[in-house]
C-alpha positions in Angstrom: 98.2 29.7 54.7 95.2 30.0 52.2 95.6 27.9 49.0 94.9 30.6 46.7 98.1 33.1 48.9 100.7 30.1 48.4 99.5 30.4 44.2 100.2 33.9 44.5 103.2 34.1 46.1 104.7 30.8 43.9 103.3 32.3 40.7 105.0 35.6 41.4 108.2 34.7 42.8 108.9 31.1 41.6 107.5 30.7 38.3 109.7 32.6 35.4 107.5 34.8 33.0 110.4 37.0 31.8 109.9 39.8 34.2 112.0 41.0 36.9 111.0 40.7 40.7 113.3 43.2 42.1 115.3 40.2 43.6 118.8 40.3 44.4 119.1 36.5 43.9 117.1 36.1 40.5 119.4 35.2 37.3 119.7 37.8 34.5 118.2 35.2 31.7 114.7 33.8 31.7 114.8 30.1 32.2 111.1 30.1 30.2 112.1 29.2 26.5 109.5 30.1 23.8 110.2 27.6 21.3 109.6 26.7 17.3 109.5 23.5 16.6 108.6 21.6 13.4 107.2 18.0 13.6 106.5 15.8 9.9 107.4 12.3 9.2 109.1 12.5 5.4 111.5 10.2 6.2 109.8 7.2 7.8 107.7 5.9 5.0 107.3 2.3 4.9 107.6 1.5 7.9 105.6 -1.2 9.9 103.5 1.3 11.9 103.4 4.2 9.1 101.8 1.3 7.0 99.2 -0.2 9.7 97.6 3.5 11.5 99.3 6.0 9.2 100.1 7.5 12.0 104.2 7.8 13.4 105.0 8.9 17.2 107.6 11.3 16.2 108.7 13.0 19.7 108.2 10.2 22.7 105.9 10.2 25.9 106.9 12.4 28.3 106.3 15.5 30.5 107.7 18.2 30.8 109.9 20.0 33.4 107.7 23.7 33.9 105.1 24.9 35.9 102.6 25.0 33.3 103.1 24.6 29.0 101.4 26.8 27.1 101.1 25.3 23.3 98.8 27.8 20.6 96.8 25.0 18.7 98.7 24.7 15.5 96.7 24.5 11.9 97.6 20.7 11.7 97.1 18.3 14.8 99.5 16.2 16.2 99.6 16.9 20.2 98.6 14.3 22.2 97.7 14.1 25.6 97.3 10.6 27.9 94.0 10.5 29.5 94.8 8.1 32.7 91.5 7.8 33.5 90.1 6.7 29.9 93.7 4.6 29.5 93.8 6.6 25.7 95.8 9.4 24.0 93.6 12.7 23.5 94.0 15.0 20.4 93.2 18.9 22.5 93.7 20.3 18.6 91.0 17.7 16.7 88.7 18.8 19.8 89.5 22.7 19.0 88.4 22.7 15.2 85.0 20.7 16.8 84.2 23.4 18.7 85.2 25.6 16.3 82.8 24.0 13.8 79.9 23.9 16.3 80.2 27.4 17.1 80.2 28.7 13.1 77.0 25.9 12.6 75.6 28.0 16.1 76.0 31.1 14.4 74.8 30.0 10.8 78.1 30.5 9.4 80.2 28.3 7.1 82.0 25.8 9.6 84.1 24.4 7.0 86.0 27.9 6.8 89.4 28.4 8.1 89.6 31.8 9.1 87.1 34.3 10.8 87.2 38.0 10.7 88.6 40.1 13.8 88.9 43.6 14.7 92.3 44.9 15.4 92.8 47.5 18.3 92.1 50.2 15.9 89.2 48.9 14.1 91.1 47.5 11.5 89.5 44.2 9.9 91.7 41.2 9.6 91.4 37.5 8.5 92.8 35.3 11.9 93.5 31.2 11.2 90.6 29.9 13.4 93.6 28.3 15.0 95.2 31.3 16.9 92.2 31.9 19.9 92.9 28.3 21.0 95.7 27.6 23.7 96.4 24.1 25.2 97.5 24.5 29.1 99.7 21.1 30.1 101.1 21.3 33.9 104.3 19.8 34.5 106.2 18.4 37.1 107.1 21.4 38.6 103.4 22.0 39.0 102.8 18.6 40.2 105.5 19.0 43.0 104.4 22.4 44.5 100.8 20.7 44.8 101.9 17.6 46.2 100.9 15.3 43.2 97.0 17.5 43.5 97.8 18.4 39.8 99.8 15.6 38.1 102.3 16.5 35.3 100.4 15.7 31.8 101.7 13.2 29.5 102.0 13.5 26.4 103.7 13.1 22.6 103.7 14.3 18.8 102.2 11.9 16.0 102.3 12.6 12.7 100.6 11.9 9.3 103.4 9.8 6.8 104.1 12.1 4.4 101.7 14.8 5.3 101.9 17.8 6.4 104.1 19.7 8.9 103.0 20.5 12.1 104.2 24.2 13.2 104.2 24.9 16.7 105.8 27.5 19.3 105.3 26.1 23.3 106.2 28.3 25.7 107.5 26.6 29.0 107.0 28.7 31.8 109.9 27.4 34.0 111.3 28.0 37.3 112.9 31.5 38.0 116.8 30.8 38.8 118.5 32.2 41.8 115.6 31.1 43.7 115.1 28.9 46.3 112.4 26.6 47.2 111.2 27.3 50.6 108.5 25.2 52.1 107.9 27.2 55.3 107.2 30.2 53.0 105.1 28.8 50.2 103.1 26.1 52.5 102.6 27.7 55.6 103.8 24.6 57.8 107.4 22.3 56.8 105.1 19.4 58.1 102.5 19.9 55.1 105.3 19.6 52.5 105.6 15.8 50.3 108.7 13.8 50.9 109.6 15.0 47.6 109.5 18.7 48.7 110.8 18.3 52.1 114.3 17.0 49.9 113.9 20.2 47.6 113.9 22.5 50.2 116.3 24.5 50.3 117.6 24.1 47.2 118.0 26.6 44.1 115.5 26.2 41.5 117.6 25.7 39.0 119.2 22.4 40.8 115.7 21.4 41.0 115.4 21.4 37.4 118.4 20.0 36.4 117.5 16.7 39.3 114.0 16.0 37.6 115.9 15.7 33.8 115.9 12.3 32.7 119.6 10.5 33.3 120.1 10.6 29.6 120.2 14.4 29.3 123.3 14.7 31.7 125.5 12.8 30.3 
């Protein structure tokens, strides 16, 4: 089986994008949440960490039990992803702003602007915040599982400036479709192609795999 065929099968049958695939096994409720999150550090003023760096980790380092986590870039930066090769934290939202400013300069426009003019579908001119054009895509634990560790789950966290502006984020976690089973023969072609963990998951419902991946503290 070709990698492209495997990817198409996985995306259509196992990744829950909110659409029904017409299977009698799938659940009636989408397992992929669209969250609204507010991150701030208004209660930790004076902590040792805050005094030394001006930043506090307010959502600790973790990976998501998802295929892909899509995070629209926020107006206030705070998302950090860990670069294992460089062994340091990388801030994609700051990189997005840098890209924006460079593009504006190349077009002889104001690089300090916070909005840009765009045309709507009916031709109306709108002012769109600069960050609306950027999305951070992070592979999760389910992606690492089905790719046999070729695409590792991204370790990420959220930091905030002490007493700074709150960061608003609305990530979408594309999780597994409930009611569907992992079938290594179907999705990989040959069962011997499956990694040990995939073989352990073979025949399990996707929601069972999701639950097994949760930290023990979540199961209490």
